[in-house]
ROTI-946059 format. One record per residue: residue in three letters; residue number from 1; y, z negated, x negated of N, C-alpha, C, O, CB in turn. Coordinates in nm, 2 decimals. Atoms other than C-alpha are relative to their C-alpha. Last residue first. Glycine has a CB too. Layout:
REM ROTI-946059
+------+-----+--------+--------+--------+--------+--------+--------+--------+--------+--------+--------+--------+--------+--------+--------+--------+
! code ! pos !     nv !     nw !     nu !    cav !    caw !    cau !     cv !     cw !     cu !     ov !     ow !     ou !    cbv !    cbw !    cbu !
+------+-----+--------+--------+--------+--------+--------+--------+--------+--------+--------+--------+--------+--------+--------+--------+--------+
!  Ala ! NUM !      Y !      Z !      X !      Y !      Z !      X !      Y !      Z !      X !      Y !      Z !      X !      Y !      Z !      X !
...
+------+-----+--------+--------+--------+--------+--------+--------+--------+--------+--------+--------+--------+--------+--------+--------+--------+
***
This chain:
REM ROTI-946059
+------+-----+--------+--------+--------+--------+--------+--------+--------+--------+--------+--------+--------+--------+--------+--------+--------+
! code ! pos !     nv !     nw !     nu !    cav !    caw !    cau !     cv !     cw !     cu !     ov !     ow !     ou !    cbv !    cbw !    cbu !
+------+-----+--------+--------+--------+--------+--------+--------+--------+--------+--------+--------+--------+--------+--------+--------+--------+
!  Lys !  79 !  -0.07 !   0.12 !   0.04 !  -2.84 !  -3.65 !  -9.25 !   0.06 !  -0.07 !   0.11 !   0.13 !  -0.17 !   0.09 !   0.11 !   0.04 !  -0.10 !
!  Arg !  78 !   0.09 !   0.10 !   0.03 !  -3.10 !  -3.40 !  -9.12 !   0.07 !  -0.13 !  -0.04 !   0.01 !  -0.24 !  -0.02 !  -0.09 !   0.04 !  -0.12 !
!  Asn !  77 !   0.05 !   0.07 !  -0.13 !  -2.84 !  -3.19 !  -8.95 !  -0.10 !  -0.11 !  -0.03 !  -0.11 !  -0.20 !   0.06 !  -0.06 !   0.11 !   0.09 !
!  Arg !  76 !  -0.11 !   0.07 !  -0.06 !  -2.67 !  -3.10 !  -9.28 !  -0.04 !  -0.08 !   0.12 !   0.00 !  -0.19 !   0.14 !   0.12 !   0.09 !   0.03 !
!  Glu !  75 !  -0.02 !   0.12 !   0.08 !  -3.00 !  -3.01 !  -9.44 !   0.12 !  -0.08 !   0.05 !   0.10 !  -0.21 !   0.05 !   0.04 !   0.05 !  -0.15 !
!  Ser !  74 !   0.11 !   0.09 !  -0.02 !  -3.08 !  -2.78 !  -9.15 !   0.02 !  -0.12 !  -0.08 !  -0.01 !  -0.23 !  -0.04 !  -0.13 !   0.07 !  -0.02 !
!  Ile !  73 !  -0.02 !   0.07 !  -0.13 !  -2.73 !  -2.63 !  -9.17 !  -0.11 !  -0.09 !   0.03 !  -0.09 !  -0.20 !   0.08 !   0.01 !   0.11 !   0.11 !
!  Glu !  72 !  -0.11 !   0.09 !   0.01 !  -2.76 !  -2.56 !  -9.54 !   0.02 !  -0.07 !   0.13 !   0.05 !  -0.19 !   0.13 !   0.13 !   0.07 !  -0.04 !
!  Phe !  71 !   0.04 !   0.12 !   0.08 !  -3.11 !  -2.41 !  -9.51 !   0.11 !  -0.10 !   0.00 !   0.09 !  -0.22 !   0.02 !  -0.03 !   0.05 !  -0.14 !
!  Glu !  70 !   0.10 !   0.08 !  -0.07 !  -3.01 !  -2.18 !  -9.22 !  -0.04 !  -0.13 !  -0.08 !  -0.04 !  -0.24 !  -0.02 !  -0.13 !   0.08 !   0.03 !
!  Ala !  69 !  -0.07 !   0.07 !  -0.11 !  -2.70 !  -2.07 !  -9.41 !  -0.10 !  -0.09 !   0.08 !  -0.06 !  -0.20 !   0.12 !   0.07 !   0.10 !   0.09 !
!  Gln !  68 !  -0.07 !   0.11 !   0.07 !  -2.91 !  -1.99 !  -9.72 !   0.08 !  -0.08 !   0.11 !   0.08 !  -0.20 !   0.10 !   0.10 !   0.06 !  -0.10 !
!  Leu !  67 !   0.09 !   0.11 !   0.03 !  -3.15 !  -1.80 !  -9.50 !   0.07 !  -0.11 !  -0.07 !   0.03 !  -0.23 !  -0.05 !  -0.11 !   0.06 !  -0.09 !
!  Trp !  66 !   0.05 !   0.06 !  -0.13 !  -2.88 !  -1.59 !  -9.34 !  -0.09 !  -0.12 !  -0.03 !  -0.07 !  -0.23 !   0.02 !  -0.07 !   0.10 !   0.09 !
!  Phe !  65 !  -0.11 !   0.09 !  -0.05 !  -2.71 !  -1.53 !  -9.68 !  -0.04 !  -0.07 !   0.13 !   0.00 !  -0.19 !   0.15 !   0.13 !   0.08 !   0.02 !
!  Glu !  64 !  -0.02 !   0.10 !   0.10 !  -3.03 !  -1.39 !  -9.83 !   0.10 !  -0.10 !   0.05 !   0.08 !  -0.23 !   0.05 !   0.04 !   0.05 !  -0.14 !
!  Leu !  63 !   0.11 !   0.09 !  -0.02 !  -3.11 !  -1.19 !  -9.52 !   0.02 !  -0.12 !  -0.09 !  -0.01 !  -0.24 !  -0.05 !  -0.14 !   0.06 !  -0.02 !
!  Asp !  62 !  -0.02 !   0.07 !  -0.12 !  -2.77 !  -1.02 !  -9.54 !  -0.10 !  -0.11 !   0.03 !  -0.07 !  -0.22 !   0.07 !   0.01 !   0.09 !   0.12 !
!  Arg !  61 !   0.05 !   0.13 !   0.03 !  -2.81 !  -0.92 !  -9.90 !   0.02 !  -0.09 !   0.12 !   0.03 !  -0.21 !   0.11 !   0.08 !  -0.06 !  -0.12 !
!  Gly !  60 !   0.15 !   0.02 !   0.01 !  -2.80 !  -0.55 !  -9.86 !  -0.05 !  -0.14 !  -0.02 !  -0.17 !  -0.15 !  -0.05 !  -0.05 !   0.09 !  -0.10 !
!  Ala !  59 !   0.08 !  -0.07 !  -0.10 !  -2.43 !  -0.49 !  -9.94 !  -0.15 !  -0.04 !  -0.02 !  -0.19 !  -0.06 !  -0.13 !   0.02 !   0.15 !  -0.01 !
!  Pro !  58 !   0.10 !  -0.10 !   0.06 !  -2.23 !  -0.75 ! -10.13 !  -0.09 !   0.06 !   0.11 !  -0.12 !   0.00 !   0.21 !  -0.09 !  -0.07 !  -0.10 !
!  Arg !  57 !   0.05 !  -0.09 !  -0.10 !  -1.93 !  -0.90 !  -9.95 !  -0.10 !   0.10 !  -0.05 !  -0.09 !   0.22 !  -0.03 !   0.12 !   0.08 !   0.06 !
!  Gly !  56 !  -0.05 !  -0.14 !   0.02 !  -1.77 !  -1.06 ! -10.25 !  -0.05 !   0.10 !   0.09 !  -0.04 !   0.22 !   0.06 !  -0.02 !   0.04 !  -0.14 !
!  Asn !  55 !   0.08 !  -0.06 !   0.11 !  -1.98 !  -1.38 ! -10.27 !   0.04 !   0.15 !  -0.02 !  -0.03 !   0.23 !  -0.08 !  -0.15 !   0.00 !   0.03 !
!  Gln !  54 !  -0.03 !   0.07 !   0.12 !  -1.73 !  -1.58 ! -10.06 !  -0.07 !   0.06 !  -0.12 !  -0.02 !   0.05 !  -0.24 !  -0.05 !  -0.15 !   0.01 !
!  Glu !  53 !  -0.14 !  -0.03 !   0.04 !  -1.74 !  -1.31 !  -9.79 !   0.03 !  -0.07 !  -0.13 !   0.09 !  -0.02 !  -0.22 !   0.10 !  -0.05 !   0.10 !
!  Trp !  52 !  -0.01 !  -0.14 !   0.04 !  -2.12 !  -1.33 !  -9.77 !   0.14 !   0.03 !  -0.05 !   0.15 !   0.10 !  -0.15 !  -0.04 !   0.09 !   0.12 !
!  Leu !  51 !   0.06 !  -0.01 !   0.13 !  -2.11 !  -1.71 !  -9.76 !   0.00 !   0.14 !  -0.06 !   0.03 !   0.16 !  -0.17 !  -0.15 !  -0.05 !   0.01 !
!  Glu !  50 !  -0.09 !   0.06 !   0.09 !  -1.86 !  -1.70 !  -9.47 !  -0.06 !   0.01 !  -0.15 !   0.02 !   0.03 !  -0.24 !   0.02 !  -0.15 !   0.04 !
!  His !  49 !  -0.11 !  -0.09 !   0.02 !  -2.07 !  -1.45 !  -9.29 !   0.10 !  -0.06 !  -0.10 !   0.14 !   0.01 !  -0.19 !   0.07 !   0.03 !   0.14 !
!  Ala !  48 !   0.05 !  -0.11 !   0.08 !  -2.38 !  -1.67 !  -9.34 !   0.11 !   0.10 !  -0.02 !   0.12 !   0.16 !  -0.14 !  -0.12 !   0.07 !   0.08 !
!  Leu !  47 !   0.01 !   0.05 !   0.14 !  -2.18 !  -1.97 !  -9.21 !  -0.05 !   0.11 !  -0.09 !   0.00 !   0.13 !  -0.21 !  -0.10 !  -0.12 !  -0.01 !
!  Ala !  46 !  -0.14 !   0.02 !   0.06 !  -2.07 !  -1.79 !  -8.90 !  -0.01 !  -0.04 !  -0.14 !   0.07 !   0.00 !  -0.22 !   0.07 !  -0.10 !   0.09 !
!  Arg !  45 !  -0.07 !  -0.13 !   0.01 !  -2.42 !  -1.65 !  -8.82 !   0.14 !  -0.02 !  -0.07 !   0.17 !   0.05 !  -0.16 !   0.02 !   0.07 !   0.13 !
!  Ile !  44 !   0.06 !  -0.06 !   0.12 !  -2.58 !  -1.99 !  -8.88 !   0.07 !   0.13 !  -0.03 !   0.10 !   0.16 !  -0.14 !  -0.15 !   0.03 !   0.02 !
!  Glu !  43 !  -0.04 !   0.08 !   0.12 !  -2.34 !  -2.16 !  -8.64 !  -0.06 !   0.07 !  -0.13 !   0.01 !   0.08 !  -0.23 !  -0.05 !  -0.14 !   0.01 !
!  Glu !  42 !  -0.14 !  -0.04 !   0.02 !  -2.40 !  -1.88 !  -8.38 !   0.06 !  -0.08 !  -0.13 !   0.13 !  -0.02 !  -0.20 !   0.09 !  -0.03 !   0.12 !
!  Arg !  41 !  -0.01 !  -0.14 !   0.05 !  -2.77 !  -1.92 !  -8.41 !   0.14 !   0.04 !  -0.04 !   0.16 !   0.11 !  -0.14 !  -0.06 !   0.10 !   0.10 !
!  Met !  40 !   0.05 !   0.01 !   0.14 !  -2.75 !  -2.30 !  -8.38 !   0.01 !   0.14 !  -0.06 !   0.06 !   0.16 !  -0.17 !  -0.14 !  -0.05 !   0.00 !
!  Arg !  39 !  -0.10 !   0.06 !   0.08 !  -2.53 !  -2.26 !  -8.06 !  -0.04 !   0.00 !  -0.15 !   0.04 !   0.03 !  -0.24 !   0.02 !  -0.14 !   0.04 !
!  Arg !  38 !  -0.11 !  -0.10 !   0.01 !  -2.78 !  -2.01 !  -7.91 !   0.12 !  -0.06 !  -0.09 !   0.17 !   0.01 !  -0.17 !   0.06 !   0.03 !   0.14 !
!  Val !  37 !   0.04 !  -0.11 !   0.09 !  -3.07 !  -2.24 !  -7.99 !   0.11 !   0.10 !  -0.02 !   0.14 !   0.15 !  -0.13 !  -0.13 !   0.08 !   0.05 !
!  Asp !  36 !   0.01 !   0.06 !   0.13 !  -2.90 !  -2.54 !  -7.83 !  -0.03 !   0.11 !  -0.11 !   0.03 !   0.12 !  -0.21 !  -0.09 !  -0.11 !  -0.01 !
!  Arg !  35 !  -0.14 !   0.02 !   0.04 !  -2.81 !  -2.34 !  -7.52 !   0.00 !  -0.05 !  -0.14 !   0.09 !   0.00 !  -0.22 !   0.07 !  -0.09 !   0.10 !
!  Arg !  34 !  -0.06 !  -0.13 !   0.03 !  -3.17 !  -2.22 !  -7.50 !   0.14 !  -0.01 !  -0.04 !   0.18 !   0.07 !  -0.13 !  -0.01 !   0.09 !   0.13 !
!  Gln !  33 !   0.06 !  -0.05 !   0.13 !  -3.30 !  -2.58 !  -7.53 !   0.06 !   0.14 !  -0.04 !   0.09 !   0.16 !  -0.15 !  -0.15 !   0.01 !   0.02 !
!  Gly !  32 !  -0.06 !   0.08 !   0.11 !  -3.05 !  -2.70 !  -7.26 !  -0.06 !   0.05 !  -0.14 !   0.02 !   0.06 !  -0.23 !  -0.03 !  -0.14 !   0.01 !
!  Leu !  31 !  -0.14 !  -0.05 !   0.02 !  -3.16 !  -2.42 !  -7.03 !   0.07 !  -0.07 !  -0.11 !   0.14 !  -0.01 !  -0.19 !   0.08 !  -0.02 !   0.13 !
!  Arg !  30 !   0.00 !  -0.14 !   0.06 !  -3.52 !  -2.51 !  -7.08 !   0.13 !   0.05 !  -0.03 !   0.16 !   0.11 !  -0.13 !  -0.09 !   0.09 !   0.08 !
!  Gln !  29 !   0.04 !   0.02 !   0.14 !  -3.45 !  -2.88 !  -7.01 !  -0.01 !   0.13 !  -0.07 !   0.04 !   0.15 !  -0.19 !  -0.14 !  -0.07 !  -0.01 !
!  Arg !  28 !  -0.11 !   0.06 !   0.07 !  -3.26 !  -2.80 !  -6.69 !  -0.03 !  -0.01 !  -0.15 !   0.05 !   0.02 !  -0.24 !   0.04 !  -0.14 !   0.05 !
!  Leu !  27 !  -0.10 !  -0.10 !   0.01 !  -3.54 !  -2.57 !  -6.57 !   0.12 !  -0.05 !  -0.08 !   0.18 !   0.02 !  -0.17 !   0.05 !   0.05 !   0.13 !
!  Glu !  26 !   0.05 !  -0.09 !   0.11 !  -3.79 !  -2.84 !  -6.64 !   0.10 !   0.11 !  -0.02 !   0.12 !   0.15 !  -0.14 !  -0.14 !   0.06 !   0.05 !
!  Glu !  25 !  -0.02 !   0.07 !   0.13 !  -3.58 !  -3.08 !  -6.43 !  -0.05 !   0.08 !  -0.12 !   0.01 !   0.09 !  -0.22 !  -0.07 !  -0.14 !   0.00 !
!  Val !  24 !  -0.14 !  -0.01 !   0.02 !  -3.57 !  -2.83 !  -6.14 !   0.03 !  -0.07 !  -0.14 !   0.11 !  -0.02 !  -0.22 !   0.08 !  -0.08 !   0.11 !
!  Trp !  23 !  -0.04 !  -0.14 !   0.04 !  -3.94 !  -2.79 !  -6.16 !   0.14 !   0.01 !  -0.04 !   0.18 !   0.08 !  -0.14 !  -0.04 !   0.10 !   0.11 !
!  Ala !  22 !   0.05 !  -0.01 !   0.13 !  -4.00 !  -3.17 !  -6.15 !   0.03 !   0.14 !  -0.06 !   0.07 !   0.16 !  -0.17 !  -0.15 !  -0.02 !  -0.01 !
!  Val !  21 !  -0.09 !   0.08 !   0.09 !  -3.77 !  -3.19 !  -5.85 !  -0.05 !   0.01 !  -0.14 !   0.04 !   0.03 !  -0.23 !   0.00 !  -0.15 !   0.04 !
!  Leu !  20 !  -0.13 !  -0.08 !   0.01 !  -3.97 !  -2.91 !  -5.68 !   0.10 !  -0.07 !  -0.09 !   0.17 !  -0.01 !  -0.17 !   0.06 !   0.02 !   0.14 !
!  Pro !  19 !   0.01 !  -0.11 !   0.09 !  -4.30 !  -3.08 !  -5.76 !   0.13 !   0.08 !  -0.02 !   0.16 !   0.14 !  -0.13 !  -0.11 !   0.10 !   0.04 !
!  Glu !  18 !   0.03 !   0.05 !   0.14 !  -4.18 !  -3.41 !  -5.61 !  -0.02 !   0.12 !  -0.10 !   0.04 !   0.12 !  -0.21 !  -0.12 !  -0.09 !   0.00 !
!  Tyr !  17 !  -0.12 !   0.05 !   0.07 !  -4.02 !  -3.26 !  -5.30 !  -0.03 !  -0.03 !  -0.15 !   0.05 !   0.02 !  -0.23 !   0.05 !  -0.12 !   0.07 !
!  Leu !  16 !  -0.08 !  -0.11 !   0.05 !  -4.31 !  -3.05 !  -5.18 !   0.11 !  -0.04 !  -0.09 !   0.15 !   0.02 !  -0.18 !   0.05 !   0.08 !   0.12 !
!  Thr !  15 !   0.09 !  -0.09 !   0.07 !  -4.57 !  -3.32 !  -5.14 !   0.07 !   0.12 !  -0.06 !   0.03 !   0.18 !  -0.15 !  -0.12 !   0.04 !   0.08 !
!  Gln !  14 !   0.02 !   0.04 !   0.14 !  -4.29 !  -3.56 !  -5.06 !  -0.09 !   0.09 !  -0.08 !  -0.07 !   0.10 !  -0.20 !  -0.05 !  -0.14 !   0.00 !
!  Asp !  13 !   0.14 !   0.01 !   0.03 !  -4.20 !  -3.37 !  -4.74 !  -0.02 !  -0.03 !  -0.15 !   0.01 !   0.05 !  -0.23 !  -0.07 !   0.13 !   0.04 !
!  Thr !  12 !   0.04 !   0.14 !  -0.03 !  -3.83 !  -3.44 !  -4.68 !  -0.15 !  -0.02 !  -0.02 !  -0.19 !  -0.14 !  -0.03 !   0.03 !  -0.03 !   0.15 !
!  Ile !  11 !   0.14 !   0.01 !  -0.03 !  -3.68 !  -3.14 !  -4.84 !  -0.04 !  -0.14 !   0.02 !  -0.01 !  -0.23 !  -0.06 !  -0.08 !   0.07 !  -0.11 !
!  Arg !  10 !   0.02 !  -0.02 !  -0.15 !  -3.30 !  -3.11 !  -4.82 !  -0.15 !  -0.01 !   0.04 !  -0.17 !  -0.02 !   0.16 !   0.05 !   0.14 !   0.04 !
!  Ser !   9 !  -0.06 !   0.12 !  -0.07 !  -3.23 !  -3.25 !  -5.17 !  -0.02 !   0.01 !   0.15 !  -0.01 !  -0.10 !   0.22 !   0.14 !  -0.01 !  -0.03 !
!  Ser !   8 !   0.09 !   0.12 !   0.01 !  -3.48 !  -3.00 !  -5.32 !   0.06 !  -0.12 !   0.07 !  -0.02 !  -0.20 !   0.12 !  -0.02 !  -0.03 !  -0.14 !
!  Ile !   7 !   0.12 !  -0.02 !  -0.09 !  -3.28 !  -2.71 !  -5.18 !  -0.08 !  -0.12 !  -0.01 !  -0.13 !  -0.17 !   0.10 !  -0.07 !   0.13 !  -0.05 !
!  Arg !   6 !  -0.04 !   0.01 !  -0.14 !  -2.95 !  -2.84 !  -5.33 !  -0.12 !   0.01 !   0.09 !  -0.14 !  -0.06 !   0.19 !   0.11 !   0.10 !   0.04 !
!  Ser !   5 !  -0.03 !   0.15 !  -0.02 !  -3.12 !  -2.90 !  -5.67 !   0.04 !  -0.02 !   0.15 !   0.00 !  -0.11 !   0.21 !   0.11 !  -0.05 !  -0.09 !
!  Ala !   4 !   0.13 !   0.06 !  -0.01 !  -3.27 !  -2.54 !  -5.66 !   0.02 !  -0.15 !   0.03 !  -0.06 !  -0.21 !   0.10 !  -0.08 !   0.02 !  -0.13 !
!  Gln !   3 !   0.06 !  -0.04 !  -0.13 !  -2.92 !  -2.41 !  -5.59 !  -0.13 !  -0.06 !   0.02 !  -0.16 !  -0.11 !   0.13 !  -0.01 !   0.16 !   0.01 !
!  Ala !   2 !  -0.07 !   0.07 !  -0.11 !  -2.77 !  -2.60 !  -5.87 !  -0.06 !   0.03 !   0.13 !  -0.07 !  -0.06 !   0.22 !   0.15 !   0.04 !  -0.01 !
!  Ile !   1 !   0.04 !   0.14 !   0.01 !  -3.04 !  -2.49 !  -6.11 !   0.07 !  -0.07 !   0.11 !   0.01 !  -0.16 !   0.18 !   0.03 !  -0.06 !  -0.13 !
+------+-----+--------+--------+--------+--------+--------+--------+--------+--------+--------+--------+--------+--------+--------+--------+--------+
***
């Protein structure tokens, strides 16, 4: 993204500049979305692990704790 920004700052032809700037902004947005998804996944993983431990570390219930963690985090984020 930084390199694309530097390149776009050197272009003087508006027909090239505007699409390139739009592309750089799209890249920034996509990167931000991926970062948010990664953070959310890590938060869910940590809470699911905590719930699993609180329930005595039962085998074969990983999906249950994952879904519970997703629900709790989504409820928390709505408030």
